[in-house]
C-alpha positions as CSV (number, residue, x, y, z in Angstrom):
1,M,-17.1,-12.1,18.4
2,I,-14.0,-10.5,16.5
3,E,-12.3,-7.3,18.3
4,P,-12.7,-4.2,16.0
5,D,-8.2,-4.2,16.4
6,K,-8.3,-7.4,15.3
7,L,-10.8,-6.9,12.1
8,F,-8.0,-3.5,11.3
9,H,-5.1,-5.6,11.6
10,L,-6.5,-8.1,8.9
11,A,-7.6,-5.8,6.6
12,K,-4.6,-4.2,6.5
13,Y,-3.0,-7.1,6.0
14,I,-5.3,-7.9,3.4
15,N,-4.3,-4.7,1.7
16,T,-0.7,-5.4,2.0
17,I,-0.3,-8.3,0.2
18,D,-3.2,-7.5,-2.3
19,P,-3.5,-3.9,-2.8
20,E,-5.7,-4.3,-6.2
21,Y,-7.9,-6.4,-4.5
22,R,-7.5,-9.1,-6.9
23,I,-8.2,-12.1,-4.3
24,L,-11.7,-10.5,-3.4
25,R,-12.7,-9.8,-7.4
26,V,-12.3,-13.2,-7.8
27,A,-14.2,-14.4,-4.8
28,I,-17.0,-12.5,-6.2
29,L,-16.9,-13.4,-9.9
30,A,-16.8,-16.9,-8.7
31,A,-19.9,-16.2,-6.0
32,I,-21.5,-14.4,-9.4
33,C,-20.6,-17.4,-11.8
34,V,-21.7,-20.2,-9.5
35,L,-25.0,-18.6,-9.3
36,I,-26.0,-17.9,-12.3
37,S,-24.8,-21.8,-13.0
38,I,-26.7,-23.3,-11.3
39,G,-29.6,-21.1,-12.1
40,I,-29.9,-22.0,-15.4
41,F,-29.6,-25.5,-14.6
42,Q,-32.6,-25.3,-12.2
43,W,-34.3,-23.8,-15.3
44,L,-33.3,-26.4,-17.3
45,H,-34.3,-29.5,-15.0
46,Q,-30.5,-30.9,-15.6
47,P,-30.3,-31.8,-12.0
48,T,-27.8,-34.6,-12.9
49,L,-25.8,-32.0,-14.4
50,L,-26.1,-29.5,-11.7
51,G,-23.0,-30.1,-9.5
52,W,-21.0,-30.5,-12.4
53,A,-22.1,-26.6,-14.0
54,A,-21.3,-25.4,-10.6
55,F,-17.9,-27.4,-10.3
56,A,-17.2,-25.7,-13.9
57,A,-17.9,-22.0,-13.0
58,L,-15.8,-22.5,-9.7
59,A,-12.9,-23.9,-11.7
60,F,-13.1,-21.3,-14.8
61,S,-13.2,-18.1,-12.4
62,Q,-11.0,-19.3,-10.6
63,I,-8.2,-18.9,-13.3
64,D,-9.2,-16.1,-14.7
65,T,-6.4,-13.6,-14.8
66,L,-8.3,-10.2,-14.7
67,E,-6.5,-8.5,-17.8
68,I,-7.0,-6.8,-20.8
69,P,-9.9,-8.3,-22.8
70,R,-7.7,-9.6,-26.2
71,K,-5.4,-11.6,-23.4
72,R,-8.6,-13.0,-21.2
73,I,-10.4,-14.3,-24.1
74,L,-7.4,-15.9,-25.6
75,Y,-6.1,-17.7,-22.5
76,S,-9.7,-18.3,-20.7
77,G,-11.0,-19.9,-23.8
78,S,-8.0,-22.2,-24.5
79,I,-8.7,-23.2,-20.9
80,T,-12.0,-23.7,-21.7
81,L,-11.0,-26.0,-24.6
82,I,-8.9,-28.2,-22.5
83,F,-11.3,-28.5,-19.4
84,T,-14.1,-29.3,-22.5
85,A,-11.7,-32.2,-24.1
86,L,-10.0,-33.3,-20.7
87,A,-14.2,-33.6,-19.5
88,W,-14.9,-35.8,-22.4
89,I,-11.6,-37.7,-22.3
90,G,-11.8,-38.4,-18.8
91,I,-15.9,-39.3,-18.9
92,Y,-15.0,-41.9,-21.5
93,L,-12.5,-43.7,-20.3
94,S,-13.9,-44.6,-16.9
95,S,-15.0,-47.0,-18.6
96,Y,-12.2,-48.3,-19.3
97,P,-10.2,-48.6,-16.0
98,L,-6.9,-49.8,-16.9
99,W,-6.7,-47.3,-20.0
100,F,-8.2,-44.2,-17.7
101,L,-5.1,-45.1,-15.2
102,L,-2.4,-45.7,-17.3
103,T,-3.3,-41.6,-18.8
104,I,-3.6,-40.4,-15.0
105,P,0.2,-39.6,-14.8
106,V,0.6,-38.4,-18.3
107,V,-2.2,-35.9,-17.7
108,V,-0.2,-35.4,-14.4
109,F,3.1,-34.7,-15.5
110,V,1.5,-32.2,-18.2
111,C,-0.5,-30.4,-15.4
112,G,2.8,-29.9,-13.3
113,Y,5.2,-28.9,-15.9
114,T,3.0,-25.6,-16.7
115,I,4.6,-24.3,-13.2
116,A,7.6,-24.1,-15.4
117,F,5.1,-21.2,-17.4
118,G,4.4,-19.1,-14.3
119,N,1.7,-19.5,-11.2
120,R,-1.4,-18.5,-13.3
121,Y,-0.6,-21.4,-15.8
122,F,0.1,-23.6,-13.1
123,N,-3.1,-22.8,-11.1
124,A,-4.8,-23.9,-14.4
125,G,-3.0,-27.1,-14.4
126,A,-3.7,-28.0,-11.0
127,W,-7.5,-27.4,-11.6
128,A,-6.9,-29.5,-15.1
129,A,-5.5,-32.7,-13.1
130,F,-7.7,-32.3,-10.3
131,L,-10.7,-32.3,-12.8
132,Y,-9.2,-35.1,-15.3
133,V,-9.7,-37.1,-11.9
134,A,-13.1,-36.4,-10.7
135,F,-13.8,-36.9,-14.4
136,G,-12.4,-40.6,-14.3
137,S,-14.3,-41.6,-11.3
138,S,-17.5,-40.6,-12.5
139,L,-18.7,-43.8,-14.3
140,G,-20.8,-42.3,-16.9
141,N,-21.2,-43.6,-20.4
142,H,-20.6,-41.8,-23.6
143,F,-23.8,-40.1,-24.1
144,F,-23.1,-38.7,-20.2
145,A,-19.5,-37.6,-21.5
146,W,-20.7,-35.4,-24.0
147,H,-23.5,-33.7,-21.7
148,V,-20.6,-32.9,-19.0
149,A,-17.9,-31.7,-22.0
150,L,-20.9,-29.4,-23.2
151,T,-21.5,-28.4,-19.5
152,F,-17.9,-27.1,-19.3
153,L,-18.1,-25.2,-22.6
154,G,-21.1,-23.5,-21.6
155,A,-19.6,-22.4,-18.1
156,G,-16.5,-21.0,-19.7
157,I,-17.9,-19.5,-22.1
158,L,-20.8,-17.8,-19.0
159,C,-17.9,-17.4,-17.3
160,I,-16.0,-15.3,-19.8
161,I,-18.9,-12.9,-20.9
162,T,-19.4,-12.7,-16.6
163,S,-16.0,-11.5,-15.7
164,L,-16.0,-9.1,-18.7
165,L,-19.1,-7.6,-18.1
166,F,-18.5,-7.5,-13.9
167,F,-15.1,-6.9,-14.2
168,P,-13.6,-4.8,-17.6
169,E,-9.7,-4.2,-17.0
170,K,-8.7,-0.5,-17.8
171,P,-5.2,-0.8,-18.3
172,I,-4.3,2.8,-17.6
173,K,-6.9,3.1,-14.6
174,R,-4.3,0.6,-13.1
175,L,-1.5,2.2,-13.5
176,N,-2.8,5.4,-12.1
177,N,-4.2,3.8,-9.0
178,S,-0.7,2.1,-8.1
179,C,0.6,5.6,-8.2
180,I,-2.2,6.7,-6.0
181,R,-1.5,3.6,-3.6
182,I,2.3,4.4,-3.3
183,L,1.8,7.8,-2.3
184,E,-0.7,6.7,-0.3
185,S,1.6,4.6,1.5
186,C,4.7,7.0,1.3
187,Y,1.7,9.6,3.2
188,L,1.4,7.5,6.5
189,N,5.2,5.8,5.9
190,A,3.7,2.4,5.5
191,P,6.4,-0.8,5.8
192,H,4.7,-2.4,3.0
193,T,6.1,0.4,0.0
194,E,8.7,-1.3,-1.3
195,A,5.9,-4.0,-2.2
196,L,3.8,-1.7,-4.0
197,L,6.8,-0.2,-6.1
198,T,7.5,-3.9,-7.4
199,L,4.2,-4.7,-8.2
200,Q,4.1,-1.2,-9.9
201,N,7.2,-2.3,-12.0
202,T,5.3,-5.1,-13.3
203,L,2.3,-3.3,-13.9
204,F,4.0,-1.0,-15.7
205,Q,6.7,-3.9,-17.9
206,T,3.2,-5.8,-18.8
207,Y,0.8,-2.5,-19.8
208,L,2.9,0.4,-20.6
209,N,4.2,0.2,-23.5
210,T,1.1,-1.1,-25.8
211,H,-1.3,1.4,-24.0
212,T,0.1,5.0,-24.1
213,D,1.6,6.9,-26.0
214,E,5.7,8.5,-26.1
215,L,4.8,11.5,-23.8
216,T,2.4,9.7,-21.5
217,R,5.0,6.9,-21.0
218,T,7.8,8.7,-20.3
219,A,5.7,10.4,-17.6
220,Y,5.1,7.4,-15.8
221,Y,8.8,6.2,-16.1
222,Q,9.7,9.4,-14.7
223,F,7.2,9.0,-11.9
224,H,8.0,5.6,-10.9
225,K,11.8,6.9,-10.9
226,G,10.8,9.6,-8.6
227,L,8.6,7.4,-6.3
228,H,11.4,5.1,-5.9
229,Q,13.6,8.1,-4.5
230,V,11.0,9.4,-2.7
231,Y,10.8,5.7,-0.9
232,L,14.5,6.1,0.1
233,L,14.9,9.8,0.9
234,Q,12.2,9.2,3.3
235,K,13.8,5.7,4.5
236,Q,16.8,7.7,5.1
237,M,15.3,10.9,6.8
238,Q,13.9,8.8,9.5
239,S,17.1,7.8,10.5
240,I,18.6,11.0,10.5
241,Q,15.9,12.6,12.7
242,A,16.3,9.7,14.9
243,Q,20.1,10.1,15.1
244,A,19.7,14.1,15.7
245,M,16.8,14.0,18.6
246,Q,19.9,12.6,20.2
247,H,21.1,15.8,20.7
248,I,18.2,18.1,20.4
249,C,14.5,18.1,21.2
250,F,12.9,17.9,17.6
251,E,9.9,18.8,18.6
252,E,11.6,22.3,20.1
253,T,12.4,23.5,16.8
254,K,10.8,24.6,13.9
255,L,12.0,21.3,12.0
256,A,9.5,19.4,13.7
257,T,6.6,20.9,11.0
258,V,8.9,19.3,8.3
259,P,7.2,16.4,8.1
260,T,3.6,18.1,8.0
261,H,4.5,20.1,5.1
262,T,5.8,17.1,3.3
263,Q,2.5,14.5,3.8
264,Q,1.0,18.1,2.3
265,L,2.9,18.4,-0.4
266,I,1.8,14.7,-1.1
267,R,-1.5,15.0,-0.4
268,A,-1.7,17.7,-3.2
269,L,0.2,14.9,-5.4
270,I,-2.2,12.4,-5.1
271,N,-4.9,15.2,-5.5
272,I,-3.9,15.8,-8.9
273,L,-3.8,12.0,-9.8
274,Q,-7.2,11.6,-8.7
275,Y,-8.5,14.9,-10.7
276,K,-9.2,16.6,-7.4
277,P,-8.6,20.9,-7.6
278,A,-4.7,20.8,-6.2
279,H,-2.8,23.7,-5.1
280,F,1.5,22.4,-4.6
281,Q,2.8,24.7,-2.3
282,E,6.3,26.3,-3.3
283,T,8.5,25.7,-1.1
284,N,11.0,28.5,-0.8
285,I,9.7,29.9,1.9
286,F,9.2,27.3,3.7
287,V,12.9,26.3,3.4
288,K,13.9,29.6,4.3
289,Q,12.4,29.4,7.5
290,Y,13.9,26.2,8.0
291,R,17.6,27.6,7.3
292,E,17.0,30.3,10.5
293,A,16.1,27.4,12.1
294,I,19.2,25.8,11.9
295,K,21.2,29.1,11.9
296,V,19.1,28.9,15.8
297,I,20.4,26.3,16.5
298,Q,24.1,26.4,15.8
299,I,24.3,29.4,17.5
300,Q,22.1,27.9,20.8
301,T,24.8,25.0,20.5
302,C,28.2,27.0,20.5
303,Q,27.2,29.5,23.0
304,Q,27.1,25.7,25.5
305,Q,30.7,25.1,27.2
306,N,31.6,22.0,25.8
307,P,29.3,22.3,21.9
308,D,28.7,19.0,20.4
309,L,28.8,19.5,16.9
310,S,27.0,16.3,15.8
311,A,23.8,18.1,16.8
312,I,24.4,21.2,13.9
313,L,25.6,18.3,11.8
314,D,22.7,16.3,12.0
315,Y,20.2,19.1,12.0
316,S,22.0,20.1,8.6
317,D,21.9,16.5,7.1
318,Y,18.1,16.5,7.6
319,L,17.2,19.6,5.9
320,Y,19.4,19.1,2.9
321,H,17.6,16.0,2.3
322,T,14.5,17.6,3.6
323,I,15.0,20.3,0.4
324,Q,16.1,17.3,-1.9
325,L,12.6,15.4,-0.9
326,W,10.5,19.1,-1.7
327,D,12.4,19.5,-5.2
328,L,11.6,16.0,-6.1
329,L,8.1,15.8,-5.0
330,A,8.3,19.2,-7.3
331,F,9.0,17.2,-10.1
332,L,6.5,14.8,-9.7
333,A,4.2,16.9,-9.8
334,S,4.8,18.3,-13.2
335,Q,5.2,14.6,-14.6
336,A,1.6,13.9,-12.4
337,K,-0.3,17.0,-14.1
338,I,0.9,15.3,-18.0
339,I,0.0,11.7,-16.7
340,R,-3.4,14.0,-15.7
341,Q,-4.0,16.0,-18.9
342,K,-3.5,13.2,-21.2
343,D,-6.2,10.7,-19.0
344,S,-8.6,13.3,-19.2
345,V,-8.2,13.9,-23.4
């Protein structure tokens, strides 16, 4: 029996490498497409084509890009036609072993070269090379070649329709969810925040210019830039806090509540992006309280026989970075309200 702790770490690891759950979505899509394909050919009483139909559905669902409909239809439609042609050629040439063997290096070279165009193209190329060898090993006649080719064509169309129905892509929602994931990562001080920022940068390059107006695009860019700064400030504040704790007990000062207030501000930002009621608190009152705490620390330190002025400098530096972080979160709140207003229109 798997221990709950191991399941938790596994879920955390999966969330780190695949924050958008694309692997899970592709797996669900593959299961649905294979199930529908098998059901259709069972209903048509075509047992000889049943395996090819399931194989085709699996291949097409694995190469689905899960992007916007126009790009998805163009990409998946092209791959469907290529696989259909390879099915007919491979099974047709299976009756001529010498010609089939001569074409294998050419097909493998072309499919392998697709890695130069990116991983998603190489994924399709790897499937194409594998299927071509499988086609040629089936030893079918010309009539069977047409049947398998039409099976792949139908399975490809079926997968495109199923993908668009079950997983319609919404670029603005992906951009918004990306911002929320990064804020939640900052809220928890998670170690994979930098990877999420890199993913968000890719999403922005893909969707932002074509799916948003100028005002929303500017707000998203400012938000993305601000998230980078929040991440860097949080890392810097952790090192400053660790250094300050070597001199004075952090928990005995009012500064111990700084992380809690920071988390409250981040949570308010998340609520704004999630269209929930949110009240972004003013930080002036808290800054005043923490300045008073710094003064108390200064007085206590100076009253010692051998005062350690480095502690005062560390705490002052910590408060300075805290004010910077809160001002930055307040700026992000203004940009989040713009995003929320434009998305709700």
